[in-house]
C-alpha positions as CSV (number, residue, x, y, z in Angstrom):
1,X,10.0,-2.2,-42.5
2,X,8.5,-5.1,-43.6
3,X,11.3,-6.1,-45.7
4,X,13.7,-6.0,-42.4
5,X,11.2,-8.3,-40.7
6,X,11.6,-10.8,-43.4
7,X,15.5,-10.5,-43.9
8,X,15.4,-11.6,-40.1
9,X,13.0,-14.4,-40.8
10,X,15.2,-15.6,-43.4
11,X,18.5,-15.3,-41.5
12,X,16.7,-17.4,-38.2
13,X,15.3,-19.9,-40.6
14,X,18.8,-20.6,-41.9
15,X,20.5,-20.3,-38.8
16,X,18.0,-22.8,-37.0
17,X,18.3,-25.1,-40.4
18,X,22.1,-25.2,-39.9
19,X,22.1,-25.8,-36.0
20,X,19.1,-28.6,-36.7
21,X,21.4,-30.2,-39.5
22,X,24.7,-30.1,-37.3
23,X,22.7,-31.0,-33.9
24,X,21.8,-34.4,-36.2
25,X,25.2,-34.8,-37.2
26,X,26.6,-34.8,-33.8
27,X,23.5,-36.5,-32.2
28,X,23.3,-33.4,-29.7
29,X,19.7,-34.1,-29.3
30,X,20.5,-37.4,-27.8
31,X,23.5,-36.0,-25.8
32,X,21.7,-32.7,-24.8
33,X,18.0,-32.2,-23.2
34,X,18.3,-28.3,-23.9
35,X,19.3,-28.7,-27.6
36,X,16.0,-29.7,-28.8
37,X,14.1,-26.5,-27.0
38,X,16.4,-24.1,-28.0
39,X,15.6,-25.1,-32.1
40,X,12.0,-24.8,-30.8
41,X,13.0,-21.0,-29.4
42,X,14.3,-20.6,-32.8
43,X,11.9,-22.1,-34.9
44,X,9.4,-19.6,-32.8
45,X,11.4,-16.7,-33.6
46,X,11.5,-17.5,-37.3
47,X,8.0,-18.2,-37.9
48,X,7.3,-14.7,-35.4
49,X,9.4,-12.6,-37.6
50,X,7.6,-13.7,-41.0
51,X,4.2,-13.6,-39.2
52,X,5.3,-9.6,-37.8
53,X,6.2,-9.1,-41.5
54,X,2.7,-10.2,-42.8
55,X,1.4,-8.0,-39.8
56,X,3.2,-4.9,-41.0
57,X,2.1,-5.5,-44.5
58,X,-1.8,-5.7,-43.5
59,X,-0.9,-2.8,-41.0
60,X,-2.6,-4.2,-38.7
61,X,-3.1,-2.4,-34.9
62,X,-1.0,-3.9,-32.2
63,X,-3.6,-6.4,-30.7
64,X,-4.6,-7.7,-33.7
65,X,-1.0,-7.7,-35.2
66,X,-0.1,-9.9,-31.6
67,X,-3.1,-12.5,-32.4
68,X,-1.7,-12.8,-35.8
69,X,1.9,-13.4,-35.1
70,X,0.9,-15.8,-32.2
71,X,-1.6,-17.9,-34.1
72,X,0.6,-18.1,-37.0
73,X,3.3,-19.2,-34.6
74,X,1.1,-21.8,-33.1
75,X,-0.1,-23.1,-36.6
76,X,3.4,-23.7,-37.6
77,X,4.6,-25.3,-33.8
78,X,1.1,-28.0,-34.1
79,X,2.1,-28.5,-37.8
80,X,6.0,-29.6,-36.5
81,X,4.5,-31.5,-33.7
82,X,2.4,-33.6,-36.0
83,X,5.3,-34.2,-38.4
84,X,7.7,-35.2,-35.3
85,X,4.8,-37.9,-34.4
86,X,4.0,-38.9,-37.9
87,X,7.6,-39.8,-38.5
88,X,8.2,-41.1,-35.0
89,X,10.8,-38.2,-33.8
90,X,9.7,-38.5,-30.3
91,X,9.5,-41.6,-27.7
92,X,6.0,-42.4,-27.2
93,X,6.2,-42.3,-23.2
94,X,6.9,-38.7,-23.6
95,X,5.1,-37.3,-26.2
96,X,2.5,-35.5,-24.3
97,X,5.2,-33.4,-22.1
98,X,7.3,-32.8,-25.0
99,X,4.7,-31.6,-27.0
100,X,3.6,-29.0,-24.8
101,X,6.9,-28.3,-23.8
102,X,8.1,-27.7,-27.5
103,X,4.6,-25.6,-28.1
104,X,5.9,-23.6,-25.4
105,X,9.1,-22.8,-26.5
106,X,7.9,-21.9,-29.9
107,X,5.5,-19.7,-28.1
108,X,8.2,-18.0,-26.1
109,X,10.2,-17.3,-29.1
110,X,7.2,-15.9,-31.1
111,X,7.0,-13.5,-28.0
112,X,10.7,-12.4,-28.4
113,X,10.1,-11.7,-32.4
114,X,6.9,-9.8,-31.6
115,X,8.7,-7.3,-29.3
116,X,10.7,-6.2,-32.2
117,X,7.4,-5.9,-34.0
118,X,6.1,-3.9,-30.9
119,X,8.6,-1.8,-30.7
120,X,8.3,-0.6,-34.3
121,X,4.7,0.0,-34.2
122,X,5.1,2.0,-30.7
123,X,8.1,4.1,-32.5
124,X,5.8,4.6,-35.8
125,X,2.6,5.9,-32.8
126,X,4.7,8.2,-31.0
127,X,6.8,9.6,-34.3
128,X,3.9,9.2,-36.8
129,X,5.6,8.0,-39.2
């Protein structure tokens, strides 16, 4: 089952990279305010699926799996925000608000990805698989 979550993570990573590249080429980050938020949600989904695969491989109980997925996604979101700051991808005047919004969007994507893991774990618990 972890293989499915790894495949989903890979799919969303490629999708996110493609949308990011297209947005840079078309200047969508500067035209549409929502474009950056969408990418942070997709990034959260990507890391969330990958972290879900890790949680499945480790056979973590639901609560530990949730905090593992949440923690790894938060780590990825903070690392990305440090990258954005270091390379001046964000305007200094809205840095704090932008950073908090981006992290929250990433965590929202993480929760979406975790819902898939939760469904799998619940199914295994009720069906004894």
